[in-house]
C-alpha positions in Angstrom: 0.5 6.9 22.8 3.2 8.1 20.4 3.4 11.8 19.6 4.3 12.6 16.0 5.6 16.0 14.7 3.4 15.5 11.6 0.1 13.8 11.2 0.8 10.1 10.2 -0.3 9.3 6.7 -3.4 7.2 6.1 -2.3 3.5 5.7 -2.6 2.3 2.1 -5.3 -0.3 1.6 -7.2 -2.1 -1.1 -10.9 -3.0 -1.3 -12.4 -6.4 -0.3 -15.2 -7.8 -2.5 -18.7 -7.4 -1.0 -17.3 -5.7 2.1 -17.1 -2.2 3.5 -13.8 -3.2 5.2 -10.5 -2.8 3.5 -7.2 -4.7 3.5 -4.3 -2.7 4.9 -1.2 -2.9 2.7 2.3 -3.1 4.0 4.6 -3.7 1.0 4.2 -4.4 -2.7 6.5 -7.0 -4.3 6.4 -7.6 -8.0 7.8 -10.6 -9.9 9.6 -9.9 -13.1 9.2 -12.0 -16.3 7.1 -14.8 -14.9 5.4 -15.9 -18.2 7.6 -17.5 -20.8 6.2 -15.7 -23.8 6.6 -12.3 -22.0 10.2 -13.2 -21.0 10.9 -13.9 -24.7 9.3 -10.7 -25.9 11.6 -8.8 -23.5 14.6 -10.6 -25.0 15.3 -13.1 -22.2 15.4 -16.9 -21.9 12.8 -18.0 -19.3 14.3 -21.5 -19.1 17.5 -20.3 -17.5 16.5 -17.4 -15.4 15.3 -17.7 -11.7 12.5 -15.3 -10.6 13.5 -11.9 -9.4 11.6 -9.2 -7.5 11.2 -5.5 -7.5 9.1 -3.3 -5.3 6.6 -0.5 -5.6 5.7 1.9 -2.8 2.5 0.9 -1.2 1.1 4.4 -1.6 1.1 4.0 -5.4 -2.1 1.8 -5.0 -5.2 2.8 -7.0 -8.6 1.3 -6.8 -10.6 -0.3 -9.6 -12.7 2.2 -11.6 -10.3 5.1 -11.2 -9.3 7.7 -13.8 -5.6 8.4 -13.5 -3.7 11.2 -15.2 -1.0 10.3 -17.7 2.2 10.3 -15.6 5.0 12.8 -16.2 8.5 12.1 -17.7 7.3 9.4 -20.1 6.1 9.0 -23.6 5.6 5.3 -23.3 3.2 4.3 -20.5 2.5 0.5 -20.6 -0.2 -1.7 -19.1 0.7 -5.1 -17.4 -2.2 -7.2 -16.3 -1.4 -9.5 -13.4 -2.8 -11.7 -10.6 -2.2 -10.2 -7.2 -1.7 -12.3 -4.1 -2.4 -10.9 -0.6 -0.5 -12.3 2.3 -2.4 -13.0 5.6 0.2 -14.8 7.7 3.9 -14.2 8.5 6.5 -16.7 7.4 10.1 -17.1 6.3 11.9 -19.9 4.5 8.7 -21.8 3.9 8.3 -24.7 1.4 6.1 -24.4 -1.6 3.7 -27.0 -0.3 3.1 -24.8 2.8 2.7 -21.5 1.0 -1.0 -21.7 0.4 -1.9 -21.3 4.0 -0.3 -17.9 4.0 -2.5 -16.4 1.3 -5.4 -14.2 2.4 -6.8 -13.6 -1.0 -6.4 -12.7 -4.7 -7.1 -9.6 -6.8 -6.6 -8.3 -10.3 -3.7 -5.9 -10.8 -2.2 -3.6 -13.4 1.5 -2.9 -12.9 1.7 0.4 -14.9 5.2 1.0 -16.2 7.0 4.0 -17.7 8.7 1.8 -20.2 11.1 4.3 -21.7 12.4 5.2 -18.2 12.7 1.5 -17.3 14.6 0.7 -20.6 17.0 3.6 -20.0 17.7 2.5 -16.5 18.4 -1.1 -17.8 20.9 0.3 -20.3 22.7 2.3 -17.6 22.6 -0.5 -15.0 20.5 1.6 -12.7 17.5 0.6 -10.5 14.0 0.6 -12.1 12.4 2.8 -9.4 11.5 5.7 -11.7 10.0 3.4 -14.3 8.0 1.3 -11.9 7.3 3.1 -8.6 5.7 6.3 -9.7 2.4 7.8 -8.4 -0.7 5.8 -9.1 1.3 3.0 -10.8 -0.2 0.0 -8.8 -3.8 -0.5 -9.8 -5.5 -3.2 -7.7 -9.1 -4.5 -7.8 -11.0 -5.8 -4.7 -9.5 -8.8 -2.9 -11.4 -12.1 -3.1 -10.7 -14.1 0.1 -9.1 -17.4 -0.4 -11.5 -18.9 2.0 -14.3 -18.2 -0.5 -12.7 -19.1 -3.9 -9.9 -21.5 -2.9 -6.5 -21.7 -4.6 -6.0 -20.1 -8.0 -3.6 -22.2 -10.1 -5.3 -21.8 -13.5 -7.8 -19.6 -15.2 -7.9 -17.1 -18.1 -6.2 -13.7 -17.7 -6.9 -11.1 -20.4 -6.2 -7.4 -21.0 -8.2 -5.2 -23.4 -7.6 -1.6 -24.4 -10.6 0.2 -25.8 -12.2 -3.3 -26.3 -9.4 -4.8 -28.2 -7.6 -7.8 -26.7 -3.9 -7.1 -26.0 -3.0 -9.8 -23.5 -4.5 -13.3 -23.3 -3.0 -16.2 -21.3 -3.8 -18.6 -18.5 -2.5 -18.6 -14.9 -1.3 -22.1 -15.5 1.3 -20.5 -17.9 3.2 -19.0 -15.0 6.9 -20.1 -15.0 7.0 -20.1 -11.2 3.7 -21.0 -9.6 2.1 -18.9 -6.8 3.3 -21.3 -4.0 6.8 -21.3 -5.5 6.9 -17.5 -5.8 5.9 -17.2 -2.1 8.4 -19.7 -1.1 11.3 -18.1 -3.0 10.3 -14.6 -1.7 10.3 -15.9 1.9 13.9 -17.0 1.6 14.9 -13.3 1.2 12.5 -11.5 3.4 9.9 -12.4 6.1 6.6 -12.1 4.4 4.0 -10.5 6.6 0.3 -9.8 6.7 -0.5 -6.9 4.4 2.1 -7.7 1.8 0.9 -7.9 -1.8 2.6 -9.8 -4.6 2.1 -8.9 -8.2 2.9 -12.2 -9.8 4.0 -11.2 -13.4 2.4 -10.3 -16.7 1.7 -12.3 -19.9 3.0 -11.4 -23.3 1.4 -8.5 -25.2 2.3 -5.5 -23.1 1.8 -2.2 -24.9 1.3 1.5 -24.6 -1.6 3.5 -23.2 -2.5 7.1 -24.3 -4.8 9.7 -22.9 -8.5 8.6 -23.2 -7.7 4.8 -23.3 -9.9 2.5 -21.3 -7.9 -0.5 -20.0 -9.7 -3.6 -18.7 -8.1 -6.6 -17.1 -10.0 -9.8 -16.3 -9.1 -13.0 -14.5 -11.4 -16.0 -14.4 -13.2 -16.2 -11.0 -12.1 -12.6 -10.1 -14.1 -10.6 -12.6 -12.5 -7.5 -14.2 -11.1 -4.1 -13.3 -11.2 -0.9 -15.4 -8.9 2.0 -15.5 -9.2 5.2 -17.7 -6.1 7.2 -18.6 -7.3 10.8 -18.1 
């Protein structure tokens, strides 16, 4: 048994639908600009840009139904509704047609972003960490096992703030499909059980302020709710 000089932190985890058990989380990968309309609203050409990835610390995870405080150092906190894919089997350099067998399940996520900090980092050519990887920035609903719901390659995804629709798209609108995303990611790192992939957000991103109630829904997965305290 290993002795530690400090108590080891509790492993980050996310809920599993209709289960008391939880899914341990190893890493969080996020895909940037994976919906054409969102790429255009951010000033980029989706037809010429390959997918890219950034990461969030796994201890930024927050469960559905949480009330989170407005984060420090920002005046422009944004929501980003996304499909989350949970990896259940290790692989590297896999082909898209083999990717599905490595998925454990799916969830609804919200990639909270300090947009002003991210924009400033872009201008200066610096990493996005302070804009993306802050405390409680990775909201994730309960996982739905792929064995129960099958592959998700289409279905409505919608974000509302205080009941008003802000984002509305379909998973079929993804520039890079889920199997392609997993395949491309696996050429750079070995994906492992416990990895989460936030697969990109549709057009319509926007700000949240104190008191806002943000709901994100995905067909077959239900919805998640977050309150900005």
